[in-house]
C-alpha positions in Angstrom: 192.4 56.8 12.4 194.7 59.4 10.7 194.5 61.8 13.6 195.3 59.0 16.1 198.2 57.7 14.1 199.6 61.2 13.7 199.4 62.1 17.4 200.8 58.7 18.4 203.8 59.3 16.2 204.2 62.9 17.2 203.8 62.1 21.0 204.6 58.5 21.5 204.2 56.4 24.7 207.0 54.7 26.6 209.6 57.4 26.1 212.4 56.9 28.6 212.6 60.6 29.4 209.0 60.9 30.6 209.1 61.3 34.4 205.3 61.7 34.8 204.2 58.1 34.3 202.6 57.2 37.7 199.3 56.2 36.1 200.9 54.3 33.2 202.8 54.7 29.9 199.9 56.8 28.4 199.9 59.3 31.3 202.3 61.9 30.1 201.5 61.5 26.4 197.8 62.2 27.3 198.8 65.5 29.0 200.9 66.5 26.0 198.3 65.7 23.5 195.6 67.6 25.5 197.9 70.6 25.7 198.4 70.6 21.9 194.7 70.3 21.1 193.4 72.4 24.0 190.4 71.8 26.3 187.8 74.1 24.8 186.4 75.1 21.4 184.0 77.8 20.1 181.6 76.5 17.6 179.3 78.9 15.6 175.6 78.0 15.5 173.2 79.8 13.2 169.5 79.3 13.0 169.8 76.2 15.2 172.5 74.5 13.1 176.2 74.2 13.3 177.7 76.8 11.1 180.9 75.0 9.9 182.3 74.4 6.5 181.6 71.5 4.3 184.8 69.6 5.2 185.0 70.7 8.8 184.2 68.4 11.7 184.3 68.2 15.5 186.4 65.6 17.2 186.2 64.5 20.9 189.4 62.8 21.8 190.3 60.5 24.6 194.1 60.3 25.0 194.2 57.6 27.6 194.1 54.0 26.6 191.5 53.3 29.2 190.1 56.7 30.1 187.6 57.2 32.8 184.2 58.9 32.6 184.1 62.4 31.2 181.7 65.2 31.4 180.9 67.6 28.5 180.1 71.2 29.5 178.2 73.4 26.9 177.8 77.1 27.3 175.5 78.8 24.8 175.4 82.5 24.1 172.9 84.3 21.9 169.2 84.7 21.3 
């Protein structure tokens, strides 16, 4: 909830200067939020387990109010 609240304050919907709003008031904000967060991540895996810190987590975000279906692509390297 904290992440969503922060991003909605940082990049709000319904701003009068957004020109890219063909698909709704969440269209341009969704593009901006995706560009801030990026579209890929590298996650270390060691001995079959995620190798992240105690307080680290992974978030999968949907920036549209009513997003469509999505596909997740995983590429694994290693032995």
